[in-house]
N, C-alpha and C positions, 0 to 999 in steps of 0.2 A: 760671544759670551764661551768667557774659558771652563772649559771644566772643573776647576777648581770652587769655580763660582755660582755650580749648578747645587739646585735644592732639595728637587724630588728627583728621582732615579726612577724607571722603568724598572721589573721584575727581569727582563731583558739583560737590560746595563748592568745590574746588579749582578745576574750569571756572569756575564762577558768578564765582569773588575772582578770575581774571583772565583773564576775558572770551575765552575760550575752548570748545571741542567737548571734553565726554567723550572723546573716542578722540584726541585731540592729547594731554591730558593719560597717556590710557592710556599713548599711544606713548610719550611724556617718560618714564617710567616704566622703560618696557620699558628705554630708552638709557641712563638712569642708574645708578650705582653705590651700591646699597646695602645697612643689614644686615637683619635679619629683624626686631632694635628700631626699625629705623625706617618699616618697610612690612611689614605684619601683616595678615590675613585676618579678619572677626571670623566669628559661627556660622552669617552667611547666605551666606559666601562674598564679600561689598564686600570691596574695599581700603581699609583704615585707614591714612590716610600722617602721618607726624611733623608737627608744626609747625616745626619746623628743614629740613626739605627744601621746603618754600614754596618757597623764593626761584628752587630749581631749576624749578619751573614758567611761571617770568613771560615772559610772549610776546616772543616775539624775529620784530621784522616786517624782513623781508630786501628791501633794495631792488633789483629784478630786471629792471626797466625797460628796454625795448631801443631802442638809440638810431634816432634817425631824423632826417634833414636835413631844414632849417628854413630856409626866406627870407621875408624883407618886406622893405617896401619903407619909406622915414621919409621923410615927403614934408615932414612940418611941421616938420623937423629942417634947423639950414643946416651947423653943425658937428658934427663924430666926440664932442666930448666931452659935449654933450647926449644923443646917442646913450646911450653909454657909462652916464650915471646913469640912465637907462629902464631898461635895460635890467637893471643892479646893484638899483633900486628893485623893479622886477618879480620880478628873483630871489629877493630880502628875502624877499616874503613865500612861496615856493615852496618845501618842506622837501623832501626826495629829489629833487632836480633839480640836474643841471649842461648848463651847458652852454659850449659853447668854442666863438666867431665870432669873425668877423672883419666891418671894417668897410666900404664900397667905398662908391665914386660908378660911377654909371653914366654908360657913355662916352656915347650918345645924349642924355639932357637934364642930365643933369650932379647927379641926387636921390642921394643916397644912401638905401644900403640893405643888411640884414644877411643873411649868408651862416650859415649857425650848424649844429652837432650837438648836438642835446638827449637827454638822456637822463634818466626819469625815468618812473615806474609811474603819473601820473595824466597821462598826457596832454593828453587835452578842457580839463581843469582849466589846465595849461599854454599851451594856444593860444588860450584866452577871455582868460589877464590878459596873451600880446603882441598880439592883436588890439584890445583894448581901451587897450593902452598907445601904437598906435599907429595906430589905424585905417583901415588901408591894406589891399592886395591882399597875399597871401601866397603858401607853396608848400610842402606837404609830400610828402614822397616815403621809403620804403623805405630804406633806408640799404645796398645792398648791398658794397660796397665805402669802406668808413671811410679807408683812407689813399688810395687819388686822389678823397675828396672832400675831406679836407684839403688835399691837396694842390692841388687846384682853387681852392679857396676861399683861400688864400695862394698863388695865381698871382702877383701883381701885388708881392710884397714885403710884405704886412699882417702884422700881429702875428695871430696868434692868442689870443683874451684868455679866458679860462677865469675861469667861476665854479662851483664846488664846494657843493653844499649837499646831498651824500648826504652821512650819518652811518653809517659802518660802526660794525655791534653786533659 
């Protein structure tokens, strides 16, 4: 019998197909509405789930990253357009990430730097990518008051630029 011809699947088989745990499949089974024809138990008490319900068990990945404040110097870049291109390039490789940022010139040396709010569930990967792009010192802080941070980064009237790669499922 070919696996495509199979009509009923066990919890373990569905877990293997969808790369999730049997506990998650069982929890999802309790949450979905079904009839006795689509879900039944065999002689041993194991669930047998009809193939028409397989799409109800697809893995749903939620992005619940906590936002954090991030600032980095851009010593190798002279104009804002180049910095924007680099940030866009870095963000193009980062799914599940959102950045709200401004580009400013430092008062003491005129060097460009970025102040931002980044939301992601891949913080280490994001930090590594930005460090490799700018090869400069950076600062990461927990974001206690998001509104005040946005006010701070736009205090001189800079535009807040947003790049959103978070795909809501």
